[in-house]
Structures are given as C-alpha cells and as structure tokens.
N, C-alpha and C positions, 0 to 999 in steps of 0.2 A: 535501437536507440530507445531510451526510457522517456516516458511521457513526461513532458515538462512544461505544461502550459503555464503561461504567465497570468493569465487572465486578462481579459480584455473589455470587461463591462461590469458595472457595479451589480448588475443582476444576476451575477454569478454567485452572489453571497446567499444562496439557499441554504436552508438547513439539510445538513447531509444525513440526518436521521430519518427525515421525511423522504429524501431521494433514496436511502438505503431501504426502506420499506417498499417503495415502489420497485426497486429493482429486484427484490427477493420474491415480490409476487410475480413480477413479469418473466423471471427465468425458471423454468421447470426445475424443482429441486429434488425429485425422486431420483437416486442414482447420480446426482449430479457430481460428488466430490470423487477425485481420483482416489482409489482404494491404494492404501500404502503398502504395496506388496512386498517391499524389502525394509520399509521402515520398522523401528522396533517398539516405539511406544505411542502410537498415534491415538490421539482423542478423537472419536468418531462422531462427535455431535456435529449434527448439521446446521448449515448458516441459519436455516428457520428456528432452531433450537437456540442457537447462540445470540441471535439478536434480542431475545428475551432475558439474557442474563445479565447480572449486575456488572458493572466495570472491572470491581475487584475479582470477581469470580472468573471472568472472562481472562483476565490478566494472568491469573494463577496457572502455571503451566501452559503458557500460550505458545511456547516453542513446540509443543507436541500437537498443537491444533492445526486444523486446515488453515491455510493460508487467509481464507476470507475472514477469519477470527480477528486478524490484525485491522483490516478495513472496517469491521463492526466496532471494535474497540475505538479507532480512531475517530469514527463518527459520533460515538458516544461522548467521548472527551471533548471534541470539538464543539458539540451542543452544549455541553456543560460548561464551556470556557476555558477549558484547559487545552488551549490551542496549539502551545509548543509540544506538549506531550502527544497531541493528536497527529502532528506532522511526523514526529519520529516513528510512530506506529504504523502510519500510512505509507511511509517509504520503507519500513522493514516488511510490510505486508507485501509491498509491491516487488521487492527483491525475492522473496520467498515464493511468491506467486509465479513469477517469471522463472525461476528455478524449477519450481514444480512443472510447468509447462515445457520448458526446455527438456527436462529428464523424461518427460512422458509425451512425446510427440504424437502419439496415436490417440490421445484422448478424443472423444466426440466433439466436434467443433460447436455444438449446441449445448454443451455441458460446462465443464471448467473454463474453456477458452471464452465462451459467452459470458459467463458470471465475471471473469477477470475484466474483460472490456467495459461491462456495465458498471461494476465498482470504480474503476478508474475514472469514468465519468460522472457518476453519481456522488461518490465519496471524495475522488482526487480533485474534481474541478473546484469546489469551494475551499477545499484545504489548500491547494495550490496557490488560489487567489490570495489566501492569508499568507502563505508561506514565503512567497516570492516578494513580500512587502518587506523583508529582511534578509538579503542576499547573504550577509555574512552568517547570521544565524542558521539560516538554511545549510549552509556549507558546513558548518560545525556540526549540524544535526545529521548530516549524511555521513560524517566521518563517525559520529557515534553508532550510526545504524550499522555500519560496516564493522566496527569492533564488537557490537551486540551479537552480530550474526556469527562472527568467527567463533565468539566465546560461548555459545549455545547450540545445543543438539536441535536437529530439525526431524520432527517426528513423521513428516511426509516425504523427505528425501535423505536416503544414506549418504553422508557425505563421501565416504570412500568409494562408493559405486557410481558417483556423479560428479566426480571432481571437476572434469572439464566445463561442463556447462556451470557449475559454482563459480569456477574462477571467472569464466566469460561474464556472467552476470553481475559479479561483484566489480569486475573491471569497468563494465558499462555504466554502473552506478557511479564509480569514482570519476569517469569521464565527464559525467553529468556535473558532477561536483566542479570539476575543473573549469568547465564551460560556464558554470553560474559565477564563478570567481573571474574568469576572463572578461565576461559581458556584464559585470555588475552595474557599471554605469549606464550601459544602453538598456539593460532591464529596468532599472530605476526611471530612466526618461520616458520609456515606453509606457510604464505604468502611470507616472504623471500625466502623460498626454491622454491616457484612457481614463483618468479621473479616479485612480486607484491609490491608496496609501502606501508611502513608503516609510517604514519605522526607523 
C-alpha cells in the first residue's frame, strides 16, 4: 500500500529542505544506492551530491537518476513555493523508488530501504499535508505521474526485465488515486477537523 498520510496537525508544515538535510546526514551514504546492474544509462551521482544541485540541473535527465533525486527535487520546489510541481515529483519518486526496491529485494535494509523510509517521512509528510488539501488536483497529478512514468526510461530499472513489479507498483498507485477519489469528502472533513486547509 502506498504511503498516503492526510496530515493531522498543522505542525507537519516543516520545511522539507531542512528535513531532507537531516535525513541525508542521518543515513550513511557510502555505498547507499543500488547499483544499476542492468540499467543502461544511470546517473551515478549520490544523494549527497544531488542535494547541492540547482533544481533545473537536477531535473535535466532525472529519469536516469537514482530515485532519491525526485524527492530532492520535490523538496527544493516545495521550499520555493512550487508546490504542485513538488507533489508531482514526490509521487513520481515514490513510484520509482518502490519499483527499484521491488526489483532488488536483496538490498541491505540499512541502505536504500532506509533512505526510502526516511525520505517518505521527512519530504513526504509536509508535501502530503499540502497535496491532500485539494484531492481533485492530487488525483489528476497521480494520473500525470503514471503517464510520465510510462513515457520515460528508467535508468535504475530495466522495464523489460522487471515488468511484473512495475505493473504491480503502477497498479498500487492507481488504487491510491481511486481511494482518494472515493473518500474525497471524508478526507476533506478529517482535514477540517484537524485544522488543515482544504483548497
């Protein structure tokens, strides 16, 4: 099941950039990333290197970057006020990271799996606090994510060699979208009760 916190406290609105820096300091980065054994054109920059890149440079060729790049870009955009774009890249990153972990189940748990969990908490929590404020827009964004993912190569996962996991993860994200649509009124009500904005 995809992580989909609605957000239950205004205190969730911490800067994802500050959270990101704490995460990258807390998780050991040496040898952290899965090596793309069968991918063709992976960009091997580490999360530590990517966090210092400008958003435009990070965006260029992002489909060939490690999945953490999407989270880093999302955090930078959110911090710059480009929140809808940030939500798109966060969910794209989540899809691609889940796919990577599903295709490489033997990764050491204190490396990529640990970074994935930390990024979902530190970057995902404030972004979801914003995203679920407009469930119609979020549903549309997830559709855009699925379309982008299908149309772009993946430098860390060879689509032809990991088709079953890719199909399952894409279906899981679409199920999340359907749940958001089905429970839209409930989500809005819960946010209102928790003092969060509905747009």
